[in-house]
C-alpha positions in Angstrom: -96.7 191.2 239.4 -97.5 193.9 236.9 -94.1 195.6 238.5 -92.1 192.6 238.1 -93.7 192.8 233.7 -92.5 196.6 234.1 -88.9 195.6 234.6 -88.7 192.7 232.7 -89.8 194.2 229.3 -87.1 196.5 228.6 -84.7 194.3 229.1 -86.5 191.7 226.9 -86.6 194.4 224.5 -82.7 195.2 224.7 -82.1 191.5 224.2 -84.7 191.7 221.0 -82.5 194.2 219.4 -79.1 193.0 220.4 -80.2 189.7 218.7 -81.2 192.0 215.4 -77.4 192.1 214.9 -77.0 188.2 214.9 -77.8 186.6 211.3 -77.0 186.9 207.7 -76.2 189.8 205.8 -80.5 190.2 204.6 -81.1 191.2 208.4 -82.0 194.6 209.2 -79.7 195.8 211.8 -75.7 195.2 211.3 -72.9 197.0 212.3 -70.7 198.0 209.9 -67.5 196.6 208.6 -64.2 198.3 209.7 -63.1 200.4 206.6 -59.3 199.9 207.2 -57.9 197.3 209.1 -56.0 197.5 212.5 -52.7 196.1 213.7 -51.6 193.7 216.3 -48.7 192.5 217.9 -48.9 189.3 219.6 -45.7 187.5 221.4 -44.5 183.8 221.3 -47.3 182.0 223.6 -44.0 179.6 224.9 -41.0 181.7 225.1 -42.5 185.0 225.2 -42.9 186.9 228.9 -45.9 186.0 230.6 -46.8 189.6 231.0 -47.2 190.1 226.9 -50.1 189.2 225.1 -49.6 186.0 223.2 -53.6 185.4 221.7 -56.0 187.5 220.2 -59.8 187.2 220.8 -61.6 187.5 217.7 -64.8 188.1 219.1 -63.4 191.6 221.1 -60.9 192.2 218.1 -58.1 192.1 220.6 -54.8 191.1 221.9 -55.1 189.4 225.0 -53.0 187.5 227.6 -53.9 183.6 228.1 -53.5 183.8 232.0 -55.9 186.5 232.5 -58.4 185.5 229.7 -60.2 182.7 228.6 -61.7 184.1 225.9 -59.0 183.5 223.2 -59.4 181.9 219.5 -55.7 181.4 218.6 -51.8 182.1 220.1 -48.9 182.7 217.7 -45.5 180.5 218.3 -42.0 179.7 217.0 -42.8 175.6 216.5 -39.1 174.0 216.4 -40.4 171.8 213.4 -42.6 174.4 211.0 -41.3 177.8 212.1 -44.0 180.1 212.9 -47.3 178.9 213.3 -50.9 179.7 215.1 -53.0 177.5 216.4 -56.3 177.8 217.8 -58.3 176.7 221.0 -59.2 173.4 219.6 -55.9 172.3 219.6 -55.0 172.5 223.2 -58.8 171.7 224.5 -60.7 168.5 223.8 -63.9 170.3 224.3 -63.4 173.1 223.0 -65.7 174.5 220.2 -65.1 172.4 217.1 -66.1 174.9 214.7 -63.6 177.0 215.3 -60.4 177.3 213.3 -58.2 179.4 210.7 -56.9 178.5 207.3 -54.4 180.5 205.4 -55.7 181.3 201.8 -53.6 182.4 198.6 -55.4 185.8 197.8 -54.6 188.7 198.6 -56.1 190.5 201.9 -58.1 193.2 199.7 -60.0 190.1 197.6 -60.9 188.5 200.2 -63.9 189.3 200.8 -65.9 186.9 202.1 -64.6 184.1 205.1 -65.5 180.4 203.5 -67.8 178.4 205.2 -65.4 175.2 205.3 -62.0 173.8 205.2 -60.7 175.4 208.3 -57.7 173.7 210.0 -59.0 173.0 213.8 -56.7 170.7 215.8 -53.6 171.1 213.9 -50.9 174.6 214.0 -51.3 176.4 210.8 -47.9 177.5 209.4 -47.7 181.4 208.7 -45.0 183.5 206.5 -44.8 187.3 206.3 -47.1 188.6 203.7 -49.8 185.8 204.0 -53.3 185.7 204.4 -55.3 183.9 206.8 -59.0 183.8 207.6 -59.9 183.0 211.3 -63.6 181.4 212.4 -63.9 182.3 216.4 -65.1 179.7 219.2 -68.8 180.2 219.6 -70.0 183.5 221.4 -71.7 183.3 224.5 -73.0 186.6 224.8 -76.4 185.9 223.8 -76.9 182.9 226.3 -78.7 179.9 224.7 -77.9 181.6 221.2 -74.6 181.3 220.1 -72.4 182.5 217.3 -69.4 182.8 216.1 -67.0 186.0 214.4 -65.2 185.6 211.2 -62.1 187.9 210.1 -59.3 188.3 207.8 -55.8 188.4 208.8 -52.3 189.6 207.1 -49.2 188.8 208.4 -47.0 191.9 208.2 -43.9 190.7 210.1 -42.5 187.4 212.0 -39.5 188.7 214.5 -38.3 185.4 215.5 -35.8 187.6 217.8 -38.2 189.6 219.1 -41.0 186.6 219.7 -43.4 188.8 217.5 -46.3 188.4 215.1 -47.8 192.0 213.8 -50.6 191.5 211.4 -53.3 193.6 210.0 -57.0 192.8 210.5 -60.6 193.3 209.8 -63.3 191.2 211.9 -66.9 191.5 210.7 -68.5 192.2 214.1 -71.9 190.7 213.4 -72.9 187.5 214.4 -72.4 184.6 211.7 -71.8 187.1 208.9 -68.8 185.9 206.8 -68.9 189.1 204.9 -65.3 190.6 204.9 -65.3 193.6 202.5 -63.3 196.4 204.3 -65.7 199.7 204.3 -68.7 197.3 202.1 -72.0 197.3 203.2 -72.2 194.8 206.3 
């Protein structure tokens, strides 16, 4: 019995340290936000080649292919009626987390220092244009078992190339659970 506990104590202590990164900005252990935005390009979900990533995973801050990864937060495509749009998981999967969503802001990228708590578009396409800034609230992350949390990020539409079927954007994502702070290079 004692050897069983000895094996479990390091696991429990490690989990407690990881959970310290979750929570609001008053938590003592937070991962710093990136000082500079990262750029990414995704391909049209409808007309793009299946080998090209058409989705973005906010939690891992990476482009992904929907045929290989089930964890993604939005896809890009050219809608016949609306033009370029991003669409969150809730638009495709009825049983998906209804908290995940996106919203276009009227503020410049640098002035978006905190993600809104509400107002996200969840089950409708979100039209975007070059120069738009949008905020995304991720799906719930199951990384901590029963403790689920979301990530927030801000995105600047750099280039929409209809001919190539691509969307290029810059982004800053807060790596901390449920932390809406998006002030690049600021305190987490």
